[in-house]
N, C-alpha and C positions, 0 to 999 in steps of 0.2 A: 229141606235137605241141606246139609252143608256140603259146599262144593270145595274142591280141592285142585289146584293146578299142578300137573305133572309136566316137567320139562325134559325134552329129549332133544338134543341137538340134530338138526337135519343136515343131511350131507348135500342135498340141492335144494335151492330156494328160488322161488320166482318173485324177485324183489327189484324195485326201481326207486332211487333215491328221490326222484322227482314227485313221486307219489307220497312220499313221507314228510316233505318240507312243506309247510303250510305257504299258502299264497302271499300271506303278509309278512312273511319272514324277512329279516333285515338282509341276510345274505342272498335269499332268493330275489329280492327286489334289486340288491346290488349287482347281482350276475345279469339281470335283465337291463339295467341302466348303464352300467359302466362298461364303455368298449375300449379295450386296450390293445386292440390289434395293431396300432401304430407302432407298438414298442417293437415288433419283429423288424420292422425297416430300420429303426434307429439303432438297434443292436447288432445288425448283420455284420458290420465292419469289425466288431469287437471278438469274432470268432473265425476259426480257419475253416477249410474245406475238407479236412481229414480229421481223424481222431474219434473219440466217443463223444455221444451227443451230450450237449450240456442239459442243465434244468431249462425248462421251458421259461423264457423271460416274463410272459405274462403271469404264470403261475409263481414265480419269484415275487413280482410285485403284489399278487394277491394275497401271498403269504404274509408279506410285510404289512399290507392294510389289516389283515386279520389281527396280527399282533398288536397293532396300536389300537385297534377297536376294542380288543380284549384286555388291554392294558399288560401285555406280556412282552417283556423286553429281552428275555433269553430265547435264543434261536433253538436250544434243546428243548426247553419247555414248550415252545410254540408248535414244534412238530409233534409232540406227545399230546397237546391240547387238540389240534386239528384232527388227529386221527380218531379221537373220540367223539367228534361232533359231526352228524350227518348233514346239517345245513351248511357248515363249513367245507365239508368234502364236496357237496354239490357245488358250492360256490367256485372251489378250486377246479372242478372238472374231474374228480377221482372217484372211482367206485370203493366199496367197502373192502374189496379184496386187493386194491392197489396199494403199493407200498409209497408213502411220500418220500420227497428229497431228503437226503442225510443233512442234518443240522449244520454241519461245516461247509457244505456246499452253498448254503445261504450266506454265510459270512464271507466266503471267497468271492461270490457274485457281488455282493454290496461293495467289496473292494474294487471290483473290475469295472462296475458301471460309473461313468462320470457323473459329476453334480448336474450337469445340463440336462440329463435324462430324467433326473428326479423332478427338476424344476419343469421340464415339459409336461410331466403327469400333473403338478401342481397347476399349471396354467389351463389345463384341460378340464380339471375339476373345477377350477374358479370359473371357467366359462360356462359350465353347466349351471353354476349358481347365478350368474348374470343373466342367462336366458330364461331362467324359471322366475325372475324378478326379485330376487333375494338381495341384490346389490343395487344401491342407489348411486354410489360413487362420488358424490359431492362432499361427503363428511367422512374423514378417516381419522381414527384414533390410534395413537402411536405410544408404545411402551415397552420396557425392557426388563429382564430378570436374569439374574446368573442362574446357570444349570450346572450342577456338579459333574465334574469330569470323571473319567475312569482312571485316576490317578491318586496316589495318597501323598499326604504332606510328608510322612516319614521317609519317603525315597528322594526327596529333593537333594541335589547337590550344588555346590557352589560353581559358579561360571569361572572359567579361566580367562585370565587377561589376554590381549591380543600378543603381548610379549611374555614368554615363559618367565615366571616369577616363583620360584620354589619357596622363598621367604614369605611371599604373599599368600600362597596356599596354605603354609604352615600356620599363619595367623588366622586364617579364615577357619580353619579345621580347629583350631584351639578355642576360638571364639564360639563355635558350635557345640563344643564339648565332646568332639568325637575326634578319632585319629584317623590318618589318611589311610590306613590299612583297611578299614571299615568300608571304603569307597572304592577299593580296587577292582571288585567284582560287579558293582552296581552303575558305574558311569559307562554310558555308550561310548563307542569308538569315535563317533563324531561329536566331539566336545563343542559346546556353545561357548564362545568367547564374549567378552564385555570390554568396553574401552577402559583403559587403566585409570583415566582421571575419574570415571564414573565409579569404579570400585573403591577407589581412594576416598571419594566424597561419601559414599555410603558407609565406609568404614569408620570414618569421623563421625558420622551421625550416629551409628550405633555405640560409639564409645561415649558420645555425649548422653546417650540414653543410659548407658550403665553407670556413669559418673553422677547422673542426676539423683538429688536427695530423694526426690519422689519416685518410688519404683512402680513399674506398672504391675497390674494384677497378674500373678502367676510368672512374674521375672524370676523369683527365687526357686522355682521348680528345676530338678536336676535335668529334665529333658527340654527345657525352655530354650529357643533358638531365635536369633533375630533374622528374619527372612525377608527378602525383597525380590520383586521380579528382575530388578537390575542386578542383582548379585547371584540368584539362584534359579534354577530350573529343574524340571522333572526329566530324566533321560528316557522315560518310557513313553511320555507324551509331551514333547517339548512345546507344542502348542497351547497346553493348559496354562492359566495364569492364576497367580495367587490373588484372591480377592475376598471381600467380606462385606457383610451387612452389619449395621450398627446393632450391637447386642448379641451377635453371633460370631462363631469361632472362624478362623480363616480357613478357606478351602481352595483347592484347585477347581477353577471353573471355566465354564464358556459362558460368553455374552450373547443372550437370545434377544434379538430385536423383532418387534412384530407390529403390524398395521392391520386394523380391523375395521371393517365397514360398519357403520352405526345403524344401518337399516335392520339388519337381521343378525348381526355379529358373525358375519363371514370373515374368514382370515383373507386379507388381500395381498399380504407379504409377510415373510419370516426369513431371517437370515442369521447366521451364527458369525460372531467376531471374538476377538481376543477380550478377556474379561478384565484386563488392566486399561482399557479405554473408557473414556467418558461417554455419556449418551449423546451429548451435543456433537461430537464428531461424527457420529453415524447418521445424523438426520438428512444431510443432503443426499446421500446414497439412497437412503430410504425413499425419500420424497421422488427422487427421479425414477427408481424402479417401479413405484406404485403408480406414477403418473404414466409411465409407459405401459404397464400392464392395463390400467383403466383404458387408455387410449386404444389400445388393440381391441377392446371390448366396446367402443363407441360411448364411453363415459369420460367424464371430466371431474377432477378434483377441485373444489373450491374453498374447503376449509379442512384445516389440519389440527387435531387435538393432541396435546402432549403435557406432560408434567414440567416442573422447573428444571429437572435435569437436562432438559433440551434447550434451555434459555441460552441465547448466544446471539450477539449482534449479526455475526455473519449468517446465521440461520435465519433470523427475522428478514434480513435483506434478500436472501435466496428465495423465500416464500413469496415476498413482496415482488420480487422480479418475475416469478412464475403466476402471478396474479392469483395467490391462494393466501387465504387470510389465516395466519397462525395464531391459534388460542393457546399461547403457551405462557404460562406465569413468569414475570421478570424474576430473575435470581434475586434472592434476599438481599445482598450486599449492595444492589444498585439502588441510587437515590435520584428520583426525578429532578431534584434541585437541591442546591447546596445554601443552607440556612445562612442568611446574612450576606450572601453574594449573588446578587441578581445578575441574570444573563442578557446581554443584548445581542439579539440574532442579526441585526443588520451590521454591526460592527465586528461581530464575533469575537466578543471579549466579555469579562466579567468585572464587576465593581465591588470593591471591599466595603465594609460598613462605614470606613472614613471617607469614601468617595473617589479612592484612587482606583485607577483601571488595572485590569490583568489581562493584557492583549494576548492573542495567539503567537506562540513562539515557534511551533514546529511540530514534526510528528516523531514519534517514537516507536520502534518495533521491539515486542517482547520476545522471549526465547521460543514461545509457542507460536509465533508468527501473527499475533494480534497486534493491530496498529492504535495507538493512542495519540491524543492531542495534548499538548503542554500549554498551559497559561501560567505566565509568570508575571508577578508584580515587579516594579523597579526597586532594586536594592536600596537606592537612595530614598525612596518613598518610605519603604518599610524601616529604614535605620531611623528616620526621623519621627516615626509614628508613635504615639503614646501607648497604642494597643499592641505593639511588638511583644513584650513580655507575655501576654496572655494568648496572642495569636500564634506566633512563630519564635518561640524562645531560643531554638537551637539552630536555626538556618537563617541565611541571610535575607531572605524574602519569601513570600507566600506563593506557593506553586498549586495549581489545580490541574489535575489530569483527568480527561475524559476520553470516552471511546469515540471513534469516528462514525459509530452507528448510534449516536445518542438519539437521533430523531426516531429511528426504528424501534429503540427501546421505550420512548415516550409513548409511541402509538401502542406498543404492546402493553404497557402499564395501564393506558386508558382502557383498552379492550378488557383487561384482567379484572378491573373494578367496576365494569358496567354490569347491568343486570344480565345481559345476554351472556357475558363472560362467566358469571356464577353458573348459568344453566349449562353452559358448555363444559364446564369442570365436573358438574354431576354427570353429564352424558359421558364423559371420558371415563369416569370412575365407574359407572354401570355398564360399560360396553367392553373395554379391552382387560380390565382387571379380572372379571369372571372367567375370560377366555383363558387367560394365563392359569388361573386355578383349575379350570378343567383339565388343561394340558398335562399340568404336572401331576394331577391327582388320578385322572381316568384314561390318559393317553400315552402313557409311557415316557413322559418327558421329565420325570423327577430326576434322572440321571442319565447322562449320556454313556451308553454301554460300549462305544467304539472308541478308537484312538484318531487323533487328528482333528483339525478344524474343518477339512473337507468331510470327514465322517460325521462330525457334528452337525453340519449343515445339512447332510442327508437325512438324518435322525428327525431334525426339527421339520423338514419339509415333509416327511411321511406322516409325522403326528398332525400336521396342519391338514394334510391331504385326508387322513381319517376323520378329523373334526369336520370339515367341511363337507366330506360325503354323508356323515350321518346326519348333519343338519339339513342338507339337501333332501334326503329321503324322509326325513321327519316332516318337512313341509309338503311332502307328496310329489315333489318334482314339478309342482305347478305353481302359479302366482295366487295367492289367496286374495280375496277382495279387499280386506283390510290392508294388505301389503301394497296393492295398487293405489288405493286412496293416499295411504301415508308417503308413498314414492312420488306420487304426482304432486301433493301439496307441498312436500319439501323442496321439490325441485323448482316449483313455480311460485314459492312463497313471496318473492320480490317482484313478480310482475303479474299479478292477477288481483281481481277484485271479486269478492265472494258476497253474493245476495242470498238471504234466507227469507222464505216467505211460506205460508201454507193457504190453502184453500179452504174456505168454510164447508162445514158438512152439507153436503146436499142430500136430498131426499128423493127416493124413487118411490111411487106409489105402489109398485108391485113388489118390489125387492126390499123395501125398507131404506133405513138410512145407510149411506154409503161412508166408509171409514174415511177421515181425512188423510189426504196425501201431502206428506212432507218432502220437499226436495230442495237441493241447492243447485245453484248453476254457476260454474266457474267461467269467467271471462278474461281470455288471454288479451292484455293490453299490447303487447310488443313480442315478436318471436324470439326464442333462445338459440341464437345461432351456434352457441358453444356446446349444445347439447344435442348430438344427432339423433338420441332416442327419445327426445321430448316430444310430447303429444301436441300438436299444432291445431289451433282452431278452437271450438267452443264444446266443452264438455258438459253434459247433462246427467246427474246421477239422481235416480229415484229410489227411495227406501220407504217402504210402507211401515 
């Protein structure tokens, strides 16, 4: 007999969300695992004692976490999505007949709460991962990527010089192919100024580009403009900076720097910076913050992995001073030695192919603050040298300029070309780069939907929190056996001896042959005083 379902909406229901959400559901496990009660205390000072009640701070953060887990960056779409999901409603603490907060309330609350509150939540989630054994701490992989800002290149306007120059503004408007009238309603009241000499220098550079016989691709387009962070800015989001990657168009971006633990791929640090800065200038801050966060959880960083963008003599010296081995490839222009000019370390001088010395003459400081060492040959020696036309045809004498961090560069160069250095490069590529891909594709970090550097930092922190939470729940909130073995062996790799042996097959007359037992014994030769969480003593592992 054919059945047919007839639906008539009931006026009263006996219904509980907890009965409809499975035990292994992500949001049910998240509700049982994540304790956000500390947020009430941290946000109490942000509210007054009178007026209408605000959105529950815990509900606000749960909504944000849900948005990044579901890859939803729009507050309006997030509220619509949550209202149709029973498991999400159970996670938020709402019943089916309760109305969720208005989407604009989420936006205003995000602006109200400081960055420190988001950072506190990130530290809490990171501590959960540490307690479950997912973080080894000793090896961290660092990388960065530009994240598109919520601003358009079409709305950038020229900066004003510190002293009003109507003629200069007219020239800039003409060179951009636009009239000043077009910018009357777009420029914010708070104009951003730039030094007059910088504007003149950039104007000269732009003029050289226009006069060059080799025109750039797209330069003949009617909307083509010469833009620079030194001469232009976006009035709607002044913190956004013009940047680009090779082969891609210029965009207004933010710079996202991130550190990932190599044990299970847990994000140990993430921050937002201006996109016009170099990777190398952010490494010290990243290293200090990562070391501080690991230290609070009883862990110590001993190795740091990064690409050549972080190559810098000051960074190598900073890591060595902190007793951290930096596995950072040396920048391509660095040469460990100068062909034909051997270096005498004791005398601190070079020698030319003709045997003449190039002694140390003094230091020189560049505009970026880097300090260099100068080695000059005697003008008399070079003038009488028969090799002068080939060596230095246009100068009086041969000059060699080296960095004061030459020894640090040489040690980094040696590490880079070692077998361990090649393994570390592969480890970095397989650790931090997939995490960046996941954040941009599945955790709402393809574009920053808010304005300002502080807002961008909040967005990045929430994406990292959602990523770490999902990884934590995927591991079951406990330390797996393989994770234990990997963490211990990685930590004790430099101070242990491993013996492997097996017992022969024994025979029991009643039960027959007994299976061979294979086991390993790890004997600790010396204690690790730098690792408070290190296991001391003798560890015996049995595996049948």
